[in-house]
C-alpha positions in Angstrom: 24.8 9.5 -7.6 25.7 5.8 -7.0 23.5 3.4 -8.9 20.8 1.8 -6.7 21.1 -1.9 -5.9 18.4 -4.3 -7.2 17.1 -5.5 -3.8 16.6 -4.0 -0.4 15.6 -6.2 2.5 13.8 -4.9 5.6 15.4 -7.0 8.4 18.7 -8.7 8.8 18.1 -12.1 10.3 19.1 -15.5 8.9 16.5 -15.2 6.1 18.1 -12.0 4.9 21.5 -13.6 5.1 20.5 -16.6 2.9 18.7 -14.3 0.5 21.9 -12.2 0.2 23.8 -15.4 -0.6 21.3 -16.4 -3.3 21.3 -12.9 -4.8 25.1 -12.9 -4.8 25.2 -16.1 -6.9 23.1 -14.3 -9.5 25.4 -11.3 -9.4 22.8 -9.1 -7.8 23.6 -6.5 -5.0 21.5 -6.2 -1.9 21.0 -3.5 0.7 19.8 -4.6 4.2 18.1 -2.6 6.9 19.5 -4.1 10.2 18.7 -3.2 13.8 22.4 -3.5 14.6 25.8 -4.6 13.2 25.5 -8.0 15.0 22.4 -9.1 13.0 22.9 -12.3 11.1 22.9 -10.7 7.6 25.0 -7.7 8.6 28.3 -9.6 8.2 27.6 -10.4 4.5 25.3 -7.7 3.2 26.9 -5.7 0.4 25.3 -2.5 1.7 24.0 -2.0 5.3 21.6 0.5 6.8 21.4 0.5 10.6 17.9 1.5 11.7 14.4 0.4 12.4 11.6 -0.6 10.0 9.2 1.5 12.1 11.1 4.7 11.5 10.3 6.5 8.3 13.7 8.0 7.8 15.4 4.6 8.1 13.0 3.1 5.5 13.7 6.0 3.2 17.5 5.4 3.6 17.0 1.8 2.5 14.6 2.8 -0.4 17.2 5.3 -1.6 19.7 2.4 -2.1 17.6 -0.1 -3.9 15.1 -0.7 -6.7 12.7 -3.1 -4.9 12.0 -3.5 -1.2 11.3 -6.9 0.3 11.2 -8.4 3.8 12.9 -10.7 6.3 10.1 -10.4 8.9 6.6 -9.1 9.5 7.4 -6.5 12.2 6.7 -3.6 10.0 4.5 -0.5 10.0 2.1 -0.8 7.1 1.3 2.9 7.1 5.0 3.7 6.4 5.2 1.1 3.7 2.0 2.4 2.1 3.5 5.9 2.0 6.6 4.5 0.2 4.3 2.8 -2.4 2.4 6.1 -2.9 5.7 7.9 -3.5 6.5 5.4 -6.3 8.8 3.0 -4.4 8.4 -0.7 -5.4 7.5 -2.8 -2.3 7.2 -6.6 -2.9 5.2 -8.2 -1.5 3.0 -5.1 -1.3 1.0 -3.8 1.6 -2.2 -5.7 0.5 -0.4 -9.0 0.9 1.4 -7.9 4.0 -1.8 -6.8 5.6 -2.9 -10.5 5.7 0.5 -11.8 6.8 1.0 -9.4 9.7 -2.5 -9.5 11.2 -4.0 -12.9 12.0 -7.4 -11.4 12.3 -7.4 -9.8 8.9 -5.9 -13.0 7.5 -8.7 -15.1 8.9 -11.4 -12.7 7.7 -9.9 -12.5 4.2 -9.5 -16.3 3.8 -12.9 -17.1 5.2 -14.5 -14.5 3.0 -12.9 -16.2 0.0 -14.3 -19.5 1.0 -10.9 -21.0 2.0 -10.7 -23.4 4.9 -9.6 -22.1 8.3 -10.3 -23.1 11.8 -13.5 -21.8 13.4 -12.6 -18.4 14.8 -13.9 -15.1 16.1 -12.4 -11.7 16.5 -13.0 -10.4 20.0 -15.1 -7.4 19.2 -14.2 -5.8 22.5 -10.7 -5.6 21.1 -11.8 -3.3 18.2 -10.3 -3.6 14.7 -7.5 -6.2 14.6 -4.1 -4.7 15.1 -5.5 -1.2 15.3 -7.3 -0.6 18.6 -6.9 -1.1 22.3 -8.7 -4.2 23.7 -11.8 -3.8 26.0 -12.0 -4.8 29.6 -10.8 -8.2 30.6 -14.3 -9.2 31.7 -15.8 -8.3 28.3 -13.1 -10.2 26.5 -13.6 -13.2 28.8 -17.3 -13.2 28.1 -16.7 -13.3 24.4 -14.3 -16.3 24.8 -16.8 -18.1 26.9 -19.5 -17.5 24.3 -17.3 -18.9 21.6 -16.5 -21.9 23.7 -20.2 -22.5 24.3 -20.6 -23.1 20.6 -17.3 -24.9 19.9 -16.3 -26.5 23.2 -13.4 -26.1 25.5 -10.4 -26.0 25.1 -10.0 -23.0 22.8 -7.0 -21.2 21.5 -6.4 -17.5 22.1 -4.0 -15.7 19.7 -2.5 -12.3 19.5 -3.6 -10.7 16.3 0.0 -9.4 15.7 3.5 -10.2 16.7 3.3 -13.9 17.6 6.0 -16.2 16.3 7.6 -19.6 17.3 4.7 -20.3 19.7 4.7 -16.8 21.3 1.4 -15.1 21.3 -0.6 -18.4 21.3 -2.4 -19.5 24.4 -4.5 -22.7 24.7 -7.0 -22.2 27.4 -9.2 -24.9 29.0 -11.8 -22.9 30.9 -13.0 -19.3 31.6 -10.6 -18.9 34.5 -7.6 -19.5 32.2 -9.1 -17.3 29.5 -9.5 -14.5 32.0 -5.8 -14.5 32.9 -4.8 -14.2 29.2 -7.5 -11.6 28.5 -6.3 -9.5 31.5 -2.7 -9.6 30.2 -3.9 -8.7 26.7 -5.9 -5.8 28.0 -3.0 -4.5 30.0 -0.6 -4.7 27.1 -3.0 -3.4 24.4 -2.9 -6.7 22.5 -5.9 -7.4 20.3 -7.0 -11.1 20.4 -8.8 -13.7 18.4 -10.2 -17.0 19.6 -10.1 -20.2 17.6 -11.3 -23.8 17.9 -8.7 -26.2 19.3 -8.0 -28.4 16.3 -7.2 -32.1 16.8 -4.1 -32.1 14.6 -3.0 -35.3 12.8 -0.1 -33.4 11.1 1.3 -30.0 10.5 2.5 -29.1 7.0 3.7 -26.2 4.9 3.7 -25.2 1.3 5.9 -22.5 -0.3 4.7 -20.6 -3.3 6.7 -18.2 -5.4 4.8 -15.7 -7.6 6.0 -13.0 -10.0 4.0 -9.7 -10.4 3.3 -10.8 -14.0 1.5 -13.9 -12.6 3.9 -16.8 -13.1 3.6 -19.1 -10.1 5.8 -22.0 -8.9 5.4 -24.0 -5.7 7.4 -26.6 -3.9 5.7 -29.8 -2.7 4.0 -29.8 0.7 6.3 -30.8 3.6 5.7 -32.2 7.0 6.8 -30.1 9.9 7.3 -31.0 13.6 6.7 -28.4 16.3 8.0 -28.6 19.8 6.8 -25.9 22.3 5.6 -23.9 19.3 8.9 -23.9 17.4 9.7 -25.8 14.2 12.3 -28.5 15.0 12.4 -30.5 11.8 11.1 -30.5 8.2 10.6 -33.8 6.3 10.1 -34.0 2.6 7.7 -35.6 1.8 7.3 -36.9 5.4 4.5 -39.3 5.8 2.0 -37.2 3.9 -0.2 -39.2 1.4 0.1 -37.9 -2.1 -3.5 -36.9 -2.2 -2.8 -34.5 0.8 0.3 -33.1 -0.8 -1.7 -32.4 -4.0 -4.6 -30.8 -2.1 -2.2 -28.7 0.0 -0.4 -27.4 -3.1 -3.7 -26.4 -4.8 -4.9 -24.6 -1.6 -1.6 -22.7 -1.2 -1.6 -21.6 -4.8 -5.1 -20.3 -4.4 -4.2 -18.4 -1.2 -1.2 -16.9 -3.1 -3.4 -15.7 -5.8 -6.0 -14.2 -3.4 -3.1 -12.4 -1.6 -1.8 -10.8 -4.8 1.6 -12.2 -3.9 4.9 -11.0 -5.3 7.7 -13.0 -3.8 7.6 -16.2 -1.7 4.6 -17.0 0.6 4.7 -19.8 3.2 1.3 -21.3 3.9 1.2 -23.4 7.1 -1.6 -25.9 7.4 -3.2 -28.3 9.8 -4.3 -31.8 8.7 -7.2 -32.8 11.0 -8.9 -36.0 9.8 -10.1 -35.2 6.3 -9.9 -31.4 6.9 -7.0 -29.3 5.6 -7.0 -25.9 7.3 -4.9 -22.8 6.7 -3.2 -21.8 10.0 -0.6 -19.2 9.3 0.8 -17.1 6.4 4.3 -15.7 6.1 5.0 -13.4 3.1 8.7 -14.1 2.9 11.1 -17.1 2.8 10.4 -19.4 5.7 11.9 -21.9 8.0 9.9 -24.7 6.4 11.8 -24.0 3.1 15.4 -24.2 4.2 15.6 -27.7 2.8 15.3 -26.2 -0.7 18.9 -24.9 -0.7 20.3 -28.4 -1.3 17.0 -30.3 -1.8 15.4 -28.4 -4.7 16.6 -27.4 -8.2 15.9 -23.8 -7.2 15.9 -22.6 -3.5 13.2 -20.5 -2.0 15.7 -17.7 -1.5 16.7 -17.6 -5.2 13.1 -17.8 -6.3 12.2 -15.0 -3.9 14.8 -12.8 -5.5 13.7 -13.7 -8.9 10.0 -13.1 -8.0 10.4 -9.7 -6.5 12.5 -8.6 -9.5 9.9 -10.1 -11.9 12.5 -12.5 -13.3 11.5 -16.0 -14.6 11.1 -18.5 -11.8 13.2 -21.6 -11.4 12.3 -25.3 -11.2 11.0 -26.2 -7.7 11.4 -30.0 -8.1 13.1 -31.9 -5.2 16.4 -33.5 -6.2 16.1 -36.5 -3.9 13.5 -39.0 -2.8 13.8 -38.1 0.9 15.1 -34.9 2.6 15.3 -33.9 6.2 16.1 -30.5 7.6 16.7 -30.0 11.4 17.0 -26.6 13.2 20.2 -26.0 15.2 19.1 -24.6 18.6 21.2 -23.1 21.4 21.7 -25.3 24.4 21.7 -24.5 28.1 24.4 -23.5 28.9 25.0 -22.0 25.5 27.8 -23.2 23.3 29.1 -21.9 20.0 28.1 -24.5 17.3 31.0 -23.5 15.0 33.3 -25.1 17.6 31.7 -28.5 16.8 31.7 -28.1 13.0 34.1 -30.9 12.3 31.9 -33.4 14.2 28.9 -32.3 12.3 30.6 -32.3 8.9 31.9 -35.8 9.5 28.4 -37.1 9.2 27.9 -38.2 5.6 25.7 -35.9 3.5 25.2 -33.2 6.2 24.9 -29.7 4.8 25.4 -27.3 7.7 24.3 -23.7 7.7 25.2 -21.5 10.7 23.8 -18.0 11.0 26.5 -16.2 12.9 24.2 -15.5 15.9 25.3 -15.2 19.5 24.3 -18.5 21.1 21.4 -18.4 23.6 19.3 -21.3 25.0 16.5 -22.1 22.5 17.7 -19.6 19.9 17.8 -20.7 16.2 21.5 -20.7 15.3 21.4 -22.7 12.1 20.1 -25.7 10.3 21.3 -29.0 8.8 19.9 -30.7 5.7 20.5 -34.2 4.5 19.2 -35.6 1.1 19.0 -39.2 0.2 16.8 -42.2 -0.7 15.7 -43.5 2.6 13.5 -41.2 4.9 14.6 -42.8 8.2 18.3 -42.6 7.2 18.3 -38.9 6.2 16.3 -38.0 9.3 18.7 -39.8 11.6 21.8 -38.2 9.9 20.3 -34.8 10.1 19.5 -35.1 13.8 23.0 -36.6 14.4 24.6 -33.6 12.8 22.4 -31.1 14.6 23.1 -32.9 17.9 26.9 -32.7 17.2 26.5 -29.0 16.9 25.0 -28.8 20.4 21.3 -28.9 19.5 19.2 -30.4 22.4 17.3 -33.4 21.1 13.7 -33.4 22.3 12.4 -36.5 24.1 9.5 -36.7 21.7 8.9 -34.9 18.5 5.4 -33.8 17.7 5.0 -36.3 14.9 1.8 -38.3 15.2 1.8 -42.0 14.0 1.1 -43.0 10.4 -1.3 -41.0 8.3 -1.9 -43.6 5.7 
């Protein structure tokens, strides 16, 4: 029998691709479960399994090739993964961690029960158990939203308990009429919902934490992120975040990682609202907010994720420059292959370009650019110039709010 590879990744997007690259540098083999041969990681994975993470036989085929299973995304069936664990397969992060990452309702309940700060929220009881049951009638759901708004004020935010990403599955609603439309669609599609207060956000930030099963933990400093239409467009290190906020965010993220029994990398996305720092989302995998770590940190999030899931010593997470900017490369309309414009982007001093090998589509993440240096305005300008050279549409206004100091 062929020796099993150290790591198996469920999913074959750009995160799996960059994880494969980090593992290769350490001399470690990786098997990847891809939906199809055109997935971003399929072109470089040492071993490829074509299949679905929601089919037991396909997960078994991956498990047979590797020592440890980890993840590129959260679109998984926890029951199938729990069965793998019961049969002695090593899954990292485990299903206890994934349960909080894949289901926003369970995440909110778990963090609130631990006394960790989250926006005010309510699970719509007519929807049943989060992620498990069919919602109730639109009228019943709407009444619960209106009751929550009576206590917390309009507008409120409705969220799908599962499956939302890059702004999908999130609906700000300003009155009961708008809420009724979302609730009707949710009931028709069987989507459980939760309702949250609408937070007046001063800044959005993220902290990445790596943790080994043995308990060693390492975290990167908090970064400022800019969202446009629900999608992250840039990451600034350290951005305009006061040091006191960076320190508080790091402490909070490390506590969340401990509560989640993390093994691997966890991204903790937060809102800064006045003097409140609130946990918004969790991702139990490498994350878009950490792409800057490839060039901008002593050890990247991808390398430390590999180290963590294999229970190897974690690397130094210190930034290597005073200022770092990372900008996502997005598909334009009409779509254009960014690799055709590579020379123009690489002509910009200090631009580190990463292209994911994806078929271009308008609004699709096709890559990212990172620039490191001493001056925050300079590295940000150069990163955007390189991304624009690759065809990325530049938004009229980034969602960065004035000074925080």
